FISE-230066 format. One record per residue (C-alpha): x, y, z; residue in three letters. Coordinates in steps of 0.5 Angstrom, whole numbers, padded with zeros to 4 digits, always signed. Example, Ala and Ser with C-alpha at 12.3 -4.5 7.8 and 13.67 -1.06 7.14 Angstrom:
<atoms>
+0025-0009+0016ALA
+0027-0002+0014SER
</atoms>
This chain:
<atoms>
+0000+0000+0000MET
+0003+0007-0002THR
+0005+0012+0003GLU
+0000+0017+0001ALA
-0006+0012+0002LYS
-0004+0010+0009THR
-0004+0018+0011GLU
-0011+0018+0008ALA
-0013+0013+0012LYS
-0011+0016+0019GLN
-0017+0020+0019LYS
-0024+0018+0018VAL
-0030+0023+0019ARG
-0037+0019+0022VAL
-0044+0022+0020THR
-0049+0019+0024ASP
-0056+0018+0021THR
-0060+0015+0026SER
-0065+0021+0026LEU
-0066+0021+0018ARG
-0065+0014+0016ASP
-0067+0011+0022GLY
-0074+0015+0021SER
-0075+0010+0016HIS
-0075+0004+0021ALA
-0079+0009+0026MET
-0084+0010+0021SER
-0082+0017+0021HIS
-0085+0018+0029LYS
-0079+0020+0032PHE
-0082+0025+0038THR
-0078+0031+0040ARG
-0076+0028+0047GLU
-0073+0022+0043GLN
-0069+0027+0038VAL
-0066+0031+0044ARG
-0064+0025+0047ASP
-0061+0021+0041VAL
-0057+0028+0039ALA
-0055+0029+0046GLN
-0052+0022+0047ALA
-0049+0023+0040LEU
-0046+0030+0041ASP
-0043+0028+0048GLU
-0040+0022+0044ALA
-0036+0026+0040GLY
-0040+0025+0033VAL
-0038+0031+0029PRO
-0044+0031+0024VAL
-0051+0028+0026ILE
-0057+0028+0020GLU
-0064+0030+0022CYS
-0070+0030+0018ASN
-0075+0026+0015HIS
-0073+0019+0012GLY
-0074+0022+0005ASP
-0071+0028+0006GLY
-0073+0035+0007LEU
-0081+0036+0005SER
-0081+0028+0005GLY
-0087+0028+0010SER
-0093+0027+0005SER
-0098+0022+0003ILE
-0093+0019-0001GLN
-0087+0018+0003TYR
-0091+0018+0010GLY
-0092+0024+0015PHE
-0088+0025+0021SER
-0091+0025+0027ARG
-0087+0032+0029VAL
-0086+0037+0024PRO
-0078+0036+0021GLU
-0076+0043+0022MET
-0078+0042+0030ASP
-0074+0036+0030LEU
-0068+0040+0027ILE
-0069+0045+0032SER
-0069+0040+0038GLU
-0063+0037+0035ALA
-0059+0043+0034VAL
-0061+0046+0041GLY
-0058+0040+0045VAL
-0051+0040+0041CYS
-0045+0043+0043GLU
-0040+0041+0038GLN
-0044+0037+0033ALA
-0046+0040+0026LYS
-0053+0038+0024ILE
-0054+0035+0017ALA
-0060+0035+0013ALA
-0062+0031+0007LEU
-0065+0034+0000LEU
-0067+0030-0006LEU
-0068+0034-0012PRO
-0076+0034-0014GLY
-0078+0033-0007ILE
-0074+0038-0003GLY
-0076+0045-0004THR
-0072+0052-0003VAL
-0077+0054+0002GLU
-0076+0048+0006GLN
-0068+0049+0005LEU
-0068+0056+0008LYS
-0072+0054+0014GLU
-0067+0048+0015ALA
-0062+0053+0015VAL
-0065+0058+0020GLU
-0066+0052+0025ARG
-0059+0051+0025GLY
-0057+0046+0019THR
-0050+0047+0017GLU
-0049+0041+0012VAL
-0053+0039+0006LEU
-0053+0032+0003ARG
-0056+0032-0004ILE
-0058+0026-0006ALA
-0059+0023-0013THR
-0060+0017-0017HIS
-0053+0015-0019CYS
-0054+0017-0026THR
-0057+0023-0025GLU
-0052+0028-0022ALA
-0054+0033-0027ASP
-0060+0035-0023ILE
-0057+0037-0017SER
-0053+0043-0020GLN
-0058+0049-0017GLU
-0058+0045-0011HIS
-0051+0045-0010PHE
-0050+0052-0012GLN
-0056+0054-0007MET
-0052+0050-0001ALA
-0046+0054-0003LYS
-0049+0061-0003GLU
-0052+0059+0004MET
-0045+0058+0006ASP
-0047+0050+0008LEU
-0042+0044+0007GLU
-0045+0041+0001ALA
-0044+0033+0000VAL
-0047+0029-0006GLY
-0050+0023-0005PHE
-0050+0018-0011LEU
-0055+0013-0009MET
-0056+0006-0012MET
-0049+0006-0013ALA
-0049-0002-0014HIS
-0052-0001-0021MET
-0046+0002-0024ARG
-0039+0001-0025GLY
-0033+0006-0022PRO
-0032+0009-0029GLU
-0039+0012-0029ILE
-0040+0014-0022LEU
-0033+0018-0023VAL
-0036+0022-0028GLU
-0043+0023-0024GLN
-0038+0025-0018ALA
-0034+0030-0022GLN
-0041+0033-0024LEU
-0042+0034-0017MET
-0035+0036-0015GLU
-0036+0041-0021SER
-0042+0044-0018TYR
-0039+0045-0011GLY
-0039+0039-0007ALA
-0034+0038-0001ASP
-0035+0031-0001CYS
-0039+0026-0006VAL
-0041+0019-0003TYR
-0042+0012-0006ILE
-0049+0010-0003VAL
-0051+0003-0003ASP
-0058+0004-0002SER
-0060-0003-0003ALA
-0055-0006+0001GLY
-0053-0010-0005ALA
-0045-0009-0005MET
-0040-0014-0003LEU
-0033-0011+0000PRO
-0030-0012-0007LYS
-0035-0007-0010ASP
-0034-0002-0005ALA
-0027-0002-0005LYS
-0027-0001-0013GLU
-0031+0005-0013ARG
-0028+0009-0007VAL
-0021+0007-0010GLU
-0024+0010-0017ALA
-0027+0016-0014MET
-0021+0018-0010LYS
-0016+0018-0016GLU
-0021+0022-0020ALA
-0023+0027-0015LEU
-0020+0033-0011ASP
-0026+0033-0006CYS
-0027+0028-0001GLN
-0030+0021-0002VAL
-0035+0018+0003GLY
-0039+0011+0003PHE
-0046+0010+0006HIS
-0047+0002+0007ALA
-0054-0002+0008HIS
-0053-0009+0012ASP
-0058-0013+0007ASN
-0053-0018+0006LEU
-0050-0017+0012GLY
-0043-0014+0010VAL
-0045-0006+0012GLY
-0039-0006+0017VAL
-0035-0010+0012GLY
-0036-0006+0006ASN
-0035+0001+0010SER
-0028-0002+0012LEU
-0026-0004+0005ALA
-0028+0003+0003ALA
-0023+0005+0009VAL
-0018+0001+0006GLU
-0019+0005-0001ALA
-0018+0011+0003GLY
-0025+0014+0004VAL
-0025+0020+0008ASP
-0032+0020+0011GLN
-0037+0014+0013LEU
-0044+0014+0015ASP
-0047+0010+0021GLY
-0053+0009+0025SER
-0054+0007+0033LEU
-0056+0000+0033ARG
-0056+0000+0025GLY
-0063+0003+0026LEU
-0065+0005+0018GLY
-0068+0003+0012ALA
-0068-0005+0010GLY
-0063-0009+0015ALA
-0061-0002+0017GLY
-0054+0001+0017ASN
-0047+0000+0019ALA
-0048+0001+0027PRO
-0044+0007+0029THR
-0042+0004+0035GLU
-0039-0002+0031LEU
-0036+0003+0026LEU
-0033+0007+0032ALA
-0030+0000+0035ALA
-0027-0003+0029VAL
-0024+0004+0027LEU
-0021+0005+0033ASP
-0018-0002+0033LYS
-0015+0000+0026MET
-0011+0006+0030GLY
-0015+0011+0026LEU
-0017+0018+0028GLU
-0024+0019+0029THR
-0025+0023+0035GLY
-0031+0018+0037LEU
-0032+0016+0044ASP
-0033+0008+0043VAL
-0036+0007+0050PHE
-0041+0013+0050LYS
-0043+0010+0043LEU
-0044+0003+0046MET
-0048+0006+0052ASP
-0052+0011+0047ALA
-0054+0005+0043ALA
-0056+0001+0049GLU
-0059+0006+0053TYR
-0062+0011+0048THR
-0064+0008+0042ILE
-0065+0001+0043ALA
-0071+0002+0048PRO
-0075+0006+0043ILE
-0073+0002+0037MET
-0080-0002+0034PRO
-0075-0008+0032PHE
-0068-0010+0031ASP
-0066-0009+0024PRO
-0062-0015+0021MET
-0062-0019+0015PRO
-0068-0022+0015ASP
-0071-0026+0009ARG
-0074-0020+0006ASP
-0068-0015+0007SER
-0064-0021+0004ILE
-0068-0021-0002ALA
-0067-0013-0003ILE
-0060-0014-0003GLY
-0060-0020-0007TYR
-0064-0017-0012ALA
-0061-0010-0012GLY
-0068-0006-0011VAL
-0069+0000-0007TYR
-0073-0002+0000SER
-0079+0002-0002THR
-0081-0004-0007PHE
-0082-0009-0002LEU
-0089-0007+0000LEU
-0092-0007-0007HIS
-0088-0013-0009ALA
-0091-0017-0003LYS
-0098-0014-0005ARG
-0098-0017-0012GLU
-0095-0023-0010ALA
-0101-0025-0006GLU
-0105-0023-0011ARG
-0102-0028-0016TYR
-0100-0033-0011ASP
-0092-0032-0013LEU
-0086-0032-0009ASP
-0085-0024-0007VAL
-0077-0026-0009ARG
-0079-0028-0016GLU
-0082-0021-0017ILE
-0076-0017-0013MET
-0071-0021-0017MET
-0074-0019-0024GLU
-0075-0012-0022LEU
-0067-0012-0020GLY
-0066-0015-0027ARG
-0070-0009-0030ARG
-0066-0004-0026GLU
-0072-0001-0023ALA
-0071+0005-0019VAL
-0074+0009-0014ALA
-0080+0013-0016GLY
-0082+0007-0021GLN
-0086+0003-0015GLU
-0092+0003-0020ASP
-0088-0002-0024TRP
-0089-0007-0020VAL
-0096-0009-0022ILE
-0093-0010-0029ASP
-0087-0014-0027VAL
-0092-0019-0023ALA
-0096-0020-0028MET
-0091-0022-0033ASP
-0088-0026-0028VAL
-0095-0030-0027ALA
-0095-0031-0034LYS
-0089-0034-0035GLU
-0091-0039-0029LYS
-0098-0040-0032GLY
-0101-0037-0026ALA
-0105-0032-0031VAL
</atoms>
């Protein structure tokens, strides 16, 4: 390993996304008290960035994505109010998040904006990065469903985000479909091609969320995401407390207090979790098929209608490279699968 890469591994910034990605697992029902408790515990443990808003980003609270119990702006204020050193981050998906929501989030204390697009649609994020820089925010790009494209295409997309003003661009394994080799190849390519920082966001649908994160570290990644107890969509994220422990054992500088994060996971998050995220049958199917978790409920409904195994529908959706926003496609796919099996 080169000396330059050894130096690049010495410091990794960890962002905790319990209060954003975890919103999916909580059905967007976080209370004010829960947000205060989680944010304070993370802040005291030295977590430098805490993401806090609706699971689907600013303006995500809706009939389509599910309503928040408490307005997300109030939750942002609660998190900001208890943090002494951590920055509060918000996610924004172009086409969902609005300028008005972004402005209010900044007024409430948001300092980091994470702008997420499908991994081939970085060009729709230009004005959002420009707005972020005009507001003096740290701007982070998210290339979602990054398992669907190889390193060369991802580099091209990341370079677009960098040209728009991104301070960091993330490889996002939205479906939890990557293996360590996939994560390493993509991060290595990004590190070689970009001047900005590179991040990696893992999901654990195939049980390798931490392994993929460590492969990203070996490739020189600058930033990683985690959530306490893995609380997040699908089988959840790489657990922040686990990341802190293994990164410390690797001798990397994170500024995280491992014991305090272990306590936060055990005593703050665990009691409010509706279930323990894990690679169960459905989550494994999501990762194995490489399909976004929002398709699962629709696929289950159609599987019951046509007396199919839901995994058959998910696998076909994966072969057709279905992406978020195409959930209505499930009906046609299920019918096609049923016809092939002679069920209709």
